[in-house]
N, C-alpha and C positions, 0 to 999 in steps of 0.2 A: 509295340504298334510304333509305326515306322506312317511320317507325313512329310508329304510330296506338294512341290507345286506346280504350278503344270505354265508353262510359255510361251502364248498364241501368234504366232508367227502370226495368222491375219487379224493381228490387233496390235500391236506394237516392233516400231521398226527393230531391226536386225541384232543393229549397236543396241539397245535401249535394252535389248532386250538378253541380249548379254550382260547387260549391266545387274537389270531383272534377276538371272543366275545368280550371280558372282555377291549377287545382296543377297540372296534365296542362303545358298555354302553357310554367310559370316550368322546370319543368324540363326542359323538351328536346324534347318529342313534337313532332308535323310536325302528327298530328290530331285532333278526337275526330270520334269520331262516339255515334249515339244511335239506340238506341229510338225507335222509330211504329208502338207495339204501340192497342189498345182494352185489353184484357188479355192479362194476363204469362201469361210458359208456369209457374207457383207461385201455388200458392195460401193458402200460409201464415206471415204474416209478407212478404208478397211488400206494392209498389207501383207504379204503375204513371202515370207523371205522365205531360201532354199533348209530344209533340218538340215542334210548333213556336212557345205563345208560350217553351219553354223554355228555346232555340235565341235565342228573340236577346240575354232574361239573362243565360243564357251566352256569350254573343259580347260584351255591353258588358261584363262580365268576365274577360274576354279580352285579350289582344296581340295575334299573331300564329301562330296556330293556326288552319289553317285545321277548322271545322265545318261537320256535318249528319248527313242519316239515312241511316240504314243498315237496317233499312229499310224506306221505305216502298213501300204496295199505296193503284195509283189504280183500285181494282175498281168497288167500290162505292165506300165514306164521302168517298170525294176527284174530284171534277174534277177532271183532272188541271189546268185554267184556272188551278184558283184555286191550286195543288201555283206553277205560275209565279210566277201574280205573288207570292205569298207569296216565294220565296228568289228574287226582282227586289226583293223590301225589301229582305227584308236583306239584300245585295248592294250595294245601291244605300247603307246605310249602311257596311259596312265592307265592302270593295270586295277581291274576289280573295282572300274569307276560307270559303264559302257551295258546299256544294254537294248535289246533291243522288242518291235513287242513288235504281229503281224497280226493284221484283221482284213475285211470279207472288202473297207474300199466303201468310195462314193465318185459318182460320178463324175463329182469336179476334179480327181483326180489321170482324167482319165480321159476320157472327150475330151476335151478340149490340143491336145496331142495326137486327137486324128485315132485314141481305137477304137473299138466298140466296149458299152457299156455291156457286160455279160453277166445274166441271169443267175443270181443265189449260190444253186445250183453248182453251178460254170465257173465263179474265183470262188467257191466251199471245196471243188479242186484242187483247182491252183496249189490253194492255201496251202492243201497241203501233201504238193506239189513242194512248198517255200519248203512247209520245217523240215524237209525231208533230207530236199540241198543242204542245208544252213547243219542241221544235222548232221554229216558225209565232211563236209570242208573244217567241220572245227575238229573234229574230230582228227583228219592226218590220211595223207593219203593216196593216192591218185582217180577218181570216181568218175563210173559212168551212171547213166542211171540216166531213163523212160521212164516219165515220167507218161500224166496226162494230158498234160503244157508245157511244162516246163522239161527241161535234159541241162548231159551234161556226158561231156567228148576225152574222158581221160584229161577233165578234170582237177587240179590243188592245192588247195592251200601256202601258201610256202613259206606268209607271216599266218602263223597262225597267229590266237587269243590264248594268251598262257598274264589271270588263271579265265575256263572256259564262263564270260557275261550269261547273264541269263538269259531268253531265246522264251517271251512271254506272246501269247493273243487273248485279243481282244473282240470280246460278242458279246451279243446284248442277248440272245436267244439259242433253244439248248444243241445244233447240232457245232453249229462254232466253240460250244461250251467242249460235247464231247471234242473235240479236236484237240482241245484245246486238254483235258487231261491224258489223249493217249500223245505231247508231243510237248507241250510246252510246260516252261521251269513255275508260270506263274501265268494266273488268268484274268482281265481285266476287264472292267463291266460300267457299265454306268448306271444300268435300273435297280431298282427299290425292292428292300430288304427279305420284302417277301417274294417281290419276283424271286430270287439270286437262290434262297433257301429252295421253293419250294420246285421250285423250278430249273436252273443251271445249277445245282450242287448235284441231285445227282445227275441230271447229263456227263458233268466235271467227272462222276465218278463212277462211268462207268464204259467213258472211253479211254480213265486209268487199269482200271478192270483190264478192259479186252486188250488193252501196248503192259498189262501181268507191275502193274506203278503205286505204289500206294499213294492218290487224292491227293491225301493231309502230307503228301510232301510238296502240293506243290502250292504258290502262293495266292492268297488273291485280296486283288485290292479294285478298289472301287474311287473313281471316277467320281466327283463330288461341283457340284453342280453349287455356286456361291457370288448375287448381285452384292455386296455388302456399296455404306454411303454414310453418310452424315444423316441424310432422311427416308425416310419410307418410298416420298414419290425422287429419289435422286439413286436410292440403290435400284427402283425399275428405273426406269428411263437405261442404266447402264443396263438390264439386264436384255435391250433389242438389241441391243449388238448380234447379239444371239440366238434372235428368235427363226434368222429362216433353216435352225436346225428342228421349229417345230411345223417348220412350212409348208415341209417340205424331206420326207423318211427317208431312210440311210442306205433301199435303195431306188431307189425311186430316178430315172433317168432324166437329168435335168444338170446343167455342170454350167448355165449361164449365172453369179453368183447377180448380174444386175433383173435376173429372174426372182428368184432366189428371194433377198432382195423384196422386188415388190409384191411376192406373197406375205411372205410376212408381217409387210409394215398393213397388212388386210387383218391378218390379226387384232380381234380387242387390244387394247392394253390390259383389262388382267386376265390372257392369256396368257401373259408373258412369265407371273411365277407362274409354271406349271417347263420353268428351265428350270427354275435347283428352288431351293436358297434362300430367298428375299430381306434381308437383314439390315440393322439402326448394331446388331447387335453380335462384339465377340463370343460372349461366352454361348451365344445362338448357333457357334463354330464347334469354335469347343464339344459340346453334345454331341452335335453332328457328331460328330472323329468317335467319340464316345462309343457311340451308338455303332459302330460301327465295326467298331472293334467287341464289342459284344457279343454283333454275331457271326464270328467268328473271320474279320477280318483282319490281313497282312500291313492295310498299309493304307491311305487314301491320299487322291495325290487330287491336288484341286484343281477347280477351276474357275477364279476370281473376273467378274470384274465390278470394278469400281475406280472410282474418277480418282486417286490414285494410289497407283497399285503400290508405289515404297511403300506409300503410310505405310498397309496394310501388310510390308511383309514386315516394317517395326514395331508396329503391335503382336498379330503375329510370334514373329522371335518373344519377345516381351512378355505377352500372357496366356498364351493358347502354348503354345513348342515345348514349353517346358512340362503341364501334368500329360505327359506322354514319352518324358525320353523312358 
């Protein structure tokens, strides 16, 4: 069972985030995932560094932890060929230590840069294009590709990734899970265990079967959200930063963090608990990971909001991670 730490650009400046990645590596986390957004989910006190230059710097500061995005949206602002090239470059410098995760994204990545915000069916088609393009380019050779949205014209990666890094697909519904089954090395989701078992696993298997793949070879990863502090009130306060994800849906055409925060501030305080596990006890975090291991997940990556992230990382290394070696 792998345990990963999410490094949120929305919440920390890039320099501190790189130090946290090195800290996570030192105490025994298996992976570090990072956000890839143009705008954050909150306005007041937020940050929002760029994932790709940060990943190069963070990989240089770490020794063994695998790192990558969670999630990159190949919808408008990124051509998937450039993403394939970027990860190939990192993999050539840090072999066996990178991954790439695709999803259908949010408006806060595209609208601020002048792009339209497409419907989910349109974004799903672009996701399929992106998976097929990355697969072709990482395999080598020259490629033409005429997809629904994205194209290639005699494209070749002269620096290929060796070994080939994992390509993950992230989603919370059955249609994206089917795409993951067809193309991905792993499937990342935020949904609860029952929804995962009853809705997503059958869709994942359907996609894998259609592509002649074995669904059991596809890694299953859960992003688990945790608000942690010394007191229950302080932990609930820590959750507030991420309540923008409760105030709007991922499909909504809302991209201004000020508006997202305004809507989130209208939520009653008790609603903040819906963001994730609100706790003062790392035993509950250990139990959370163990439940997902029992449900068939191969990895849990923790998005944590806490007044003292460095302390949380230390405590995880001392009392939780050894249980999953």
